[in-house]
C-alpha positions in Angstrom: 14.1 4.2 -5.3 10.5 4.8 -6.1 8.8 8.0 -5.1 5.7 8.2 -2.9 3.3 8.5 -5.8 4.5 5.3 -7.4 4.4 3.5 -4.0 0.9 4.6 -3.4 -0.2 3.3 -6.8 1.5 -0.1 -6.1 -0.2 -0.3 -2.7 -3.5 0.6 -4.3 -3.2 -2.3 -6.7 -2.4 -4.6 -3.7 -5.4 -3.3 -1.8 -7.7 -3.9 -4.8 -6.4 -7.4 -5.4 -6.1 -8.7 -1.9 -8.1 -6.4 0.3 -6.7 -4.0 2.9 -6.9 -6.5 5.8 -5.3 -9.3 3.8 -1.9 -7.8 3.1 0.8 -10.1 4.5 4.4 -9.5 5.3 5.4 -11.3 2.1 3.4 -8.8 0.1 5.3 -5.9 1.8 8.7 -7.6 1.2 7.8 -7.8 -2.6 7.1 -4.1 -2.6 10.5 -3.4 -0.8 12.3 -5.6 -3.3 10.7 -3.6 -6.1 12.5 -0.5 -4.7 9.7 1.0 -2.6 10.9 2.8 0.5 9.6 1.2 3.8 8.4 4.5 5.1 6.5 5.2 1.9 4.8 1.8 1.9 3.7 2.2 5.5 2.4 5.7 4.8 0.5 4.5 1.8 -1.1 1.7 3.8 -2.1 4.2 6.5 -3.6 6.4 3.8 -5.8 3.6 2.6 -6.7 2.6 6.1 -7.5 6.0 7.6 -8.2 8.6 4.9 -11.8 9.6 4.4 -11.2 9.7 0.7 -10.4 6.0 0.7 -13.4 4.7 2.7 -14.6 2.7 -0.3 -11.5 0.4 0.0 -12.3 -0.5 3.6 -15.0 -3.2 3.4 
């Protein structure tokens, strides 16, 4: 099981490569298969979607 910090880093790489609005269910399944917790993945996506510190990723 990966911790939240590792999950957030993996989601960040996904956001940088695909864009926040282009993440598909298959991408999430790959993260889950890598050992990332479903709740942590969803929280990390919400962080990149709503946090003022991550506004530069929302284009």
